[in-house]
C-alpha positions, 0 to 999 in steps of 0.5 A, spaced: 924 529 077 919 531 082 920 535 088 922 530 094 916 530 098 911 532 093 909 525 091 907 524 098 903 530 099 900 528 091 898 522 094 895 524 101 891 529 097 888 524 092 886 520 098 883 525 102 879 526 096 877 520 096 875 519 103 871 525 105 868 526 097 866 519 095 866 515 103 871 510 101 875 507 106 881 509 110 884 502 111 883 500 103 886 505 100 892 504 105 892 497 104 899 495 102 897 490 096 891 493 093 891 499 095 891 506 092 897 506 086 900 513 087 901 510 095 903 504 093 908 506 089 911 510 095 918 508 099 915 505 106 918 512 109 913 517 105 908 512 106 908 513 113 908 521 112 902 520 108 899 516 114 901 521 118 898 527 114 892 523 113 890 521 119 892 528 123 887 531 118 881 527 118 882 527 125 882 535 125 878 536 119 873 541 121 878 545 125 882 545 119 876 547 114 874 553 119 881 556 120 882 556 112 876 560 111 878 565 116 884 566 111 880 566 105 876 572 104 872 569 098 870 562 098 873 557 093 868 556 087 864 549 088 869 546 082 875 546 086 875 541 090 882 538 088 885 545 091 881 544 097 884 537 099 892 541 097 890 546 102 887 541 107 893 537 107 898 543 107 895 546 113 895 540 117 902 539 116 903 546 118 898 546 124 899 539 127 905 535 124 912 537 126 914 538 118 917 545 117 912 550 115 916 553 109 916 546 106 909 544 107 908 551 103 912 550 097 909 543 096 903 546 096 904 551 091 908 546 087 902 542 087 897 548 084 902 549 079 902 542 076 895 541 076 891 545 070 885 546 074 889 549 080 894 553 077 891 560 077 889 559 085 898 558 086 899 565 088 892 564 093 895 557 096 901 561 097 898 567 101 894 563 105 899 558 107 904 563 110 898 567 113 897 560 117 904 559 118 905 566 121 898 565 125 899 558 127 898 559 135 892 564 135 889 559 130 890 553 134 888 557 140 881 559 138 879 553 133 880 548 140 872 551 141 871 547 133 868 540 135 873 536 130 868 531 128 862 532 122 856 536 125 851 532 124 854 526 129 856 532 133 849 534 133 847 527 134 852 525 140 849 532 144 842 530 143 844 522 146 849 524 150 848 532 153 853 537 151 859 536 156 859 529 153 859 530 146 865 535 147 868 530 151 868 524 146 870 529 140 876 531 145 877 524 146 878 522 139 885 527 138 889 522 140 890 516 137 888 509 141 892 506 146 894 499 145 890 494 150 892 487 149 887 482 152 892 476 156 891 468 157 892 468 164 896 473 170 894 480 167 899 482 172 904 479 170 904 481 164 903 488 166 910 488 168 913 484 163 909 489 157 911 496 162 903 497 162 897 497 167 891 492 168 884 495 166 878 494 170 877 490 164 881 485 165 886 487 160 893 490 159 894 497 157 901 499 155 904 505 156 907 508 150 913 506 146 916 506 139 917 499 136 912 494 133 908 489 138 910 483 135 917 484 139 914 485 144 915 479 150 909 473 149 907 475 142 911 469 139 909 465 144 901 467 144 900 469 151 896 475 148 893 479 143 891 485 141 884 487 143 881 495 145 879 494 152 872 495 151 872 490 145 873 485 150 868 486 155 862 482 150 866 475 151 867 476 159 859 477 160 858 469 159 862 467 165 866 460 165 864 457 159 866 450 161 862 444 158 857 449 154 857 449 146 858 456 145 857 459 137 861 466 136 857 469 130 861 474 126 867 472 129 874 474 125 879 477 126 878 472 132 880 476 139 873 474 142 873 467 140 879 466 144 877 469 149 871 464 149 876 458 148 880 460 154 873 461 158 873 453 157 867 453 151 867 447 145 867 454 140 864 455 132 866 461 130 862 463 124 864 468 119 861 469 112 869 472 109 873 467 107 879 471 107 878 474 114 876 466 116 883 465 114 886 470 118 882 468 124 885 461 123 892 464 123 891 468 129 888 462 133 894 457 130 900 462 134 895 463 141 896 455 139 887 454 141 883 451 137 875 452 134 870 449 129 871 454 123 865 454 119 864 459 113 857 462 112 852 467 112 850 468 120 843 469 117 842 462 113 846 458 118 842 453 122 845 448 125 843 441 127 844 442 134 842 448 139 848 452 142 848 453 149 850 461 148 851 465 142 855 472 141 853 476 136 858 482 135 855 485 130 857 489 124 856 497 125 857 504 123 863 503 127 863 510 131 865 508 137 872 508 134 874 513 131 881 513 135 883 508 131 879 510 124 878 517 123 875 516 116 869 513 119 865 519 121 866 521 114 865 515 110 858 514 114 852 518 115 845 518 118 843 513 113 848 508 114 846 508 122 839 506 120 840 501 115 845 497 120 840 497 125 835 494 121 841 489 119 842 488 126 836 487 129 835 481 123 841 478 126 840 478 133 833 476 132 836 469 128 842 469 134 836 468 139 834 461 135 841 457 135 841 458 143 836 453 146 831 455 151 834 458 157 841 460 153 845 466 152 845 471 147 851 477 148 849 482 143 855 487 141 857 493 137 862 498 137 857 504 135 856 510 139 849 510 137 843 507 140 839 506 135 844 500 134 844 498 141 840 501 146 834 503 142 835 496 138 834 491 143 828 495 147 824 494 140 825 487 141 824 486 148 817 490 146 816 484 141 817 478 145 815 476 151 819 469 150 826 474 151 829 477 157 835 482 158 839 479 163 842 485 167 849 486 168 852 488 175 856 494 177 858 490 183 862 485 178 865 491 174 869 495 179 871 501 176 867 500 170 861 503 174 860 509 169 860 504 163 854 500 166 846 503 164 841 503 169 838 498 164 844 493 166 847 494 159 854 496 157 855 502 153 862 505 153 865 511 150 872 514 148 871 519 154 872 514 159 878 511 162 883 518 163 890 517 161 896 520 165 902 523 162 905 516 159 898 512 159 894 513 153 887 513 156 880 512 153 877 505 151 872 505 144 865 506 144 861 499 145 854 496 146 854 490 149 847 486 152 847 479 155 839 476 153 836 470 155 831 465 151 825 464 156 825 456 158 817 455 158 
């Protein structure tokens, strides 16, 4: 019988290896039905511990690796990746989680001894982790100067936004994301009922609390749904939609679809995944809303009649969502951004064919990289003289001035919307633009 907690640490090390060495999605590994077998075999309390270890380790990985490197005189051999993950898991507990240091050290030594590849390093594991425990405060202090994201991505942010903003974005991902909800009506009333505040986006941000959101007032009645404040912006850019035919492309899980319905639109919701479309249908059912659901690849979608407006929230690198998905920066690379930008350009071109002359297309995604946003759209406008940008006015968005670019596009970053003692700050990094087909 293994020591209490050992199976959880071993599962965490295996999953960490899959994420950072093989670029496997963390969400997929933690799926309760189809995820990592070692994880699924654990009781829920241990699963919760694994999630805490993985989220903390991926948020702080460069700092943890820098700390370990400062304590190991001779670098580990290239074949010792499994040992590297054992050390990361233990160091995460020592530096960032409320777990007794001796427990983290002892279980890491046990892991090393149980693995024939790592057994000869067991004494090293013990010495390094005990020293880390003794020097914890000093390590935490100096490691704050290490950007907590991969160097390729931080350098990219620095080039795009400048060093100060890049550091602010990196720091913002250290804290888990706030819980924002979009309400059907009367945000102020629901802010009071849910103990939250109304944001400039119109969303309600909940103060920190323990317990499932499904137990909060109004959930069962379908009065609101969880949706990051930034993710609520694209659908709001259309304004009232009464009497208009609307298509939501790449619609699942349905938060934006619900917004479009509530704005009065006659909505067609499109998604190429049957399972995601089923989830969308379930969400709309809870919200007591309805739309025409179509399972199709949007690039092959050719309706008989053009729509008045189209929303394309395109698949992207998701680099703006690292507060929720800290694995993103370790499973994506520069080549992924370039491939996705090319796909988005094709999708946007097709989306423009789906609306009538004079119709609007809102293009959006949750990437921080202009290659997937401003640059891609600028290239499209250079190629085409039958499409124009409809600038977003700062006057219409008080409190979000900093998120509206000089070209009249939305560009949010996780460093925006500062928080307070009991209210998390930040929002997802998002890009959104309004385009119109010119009437000739």
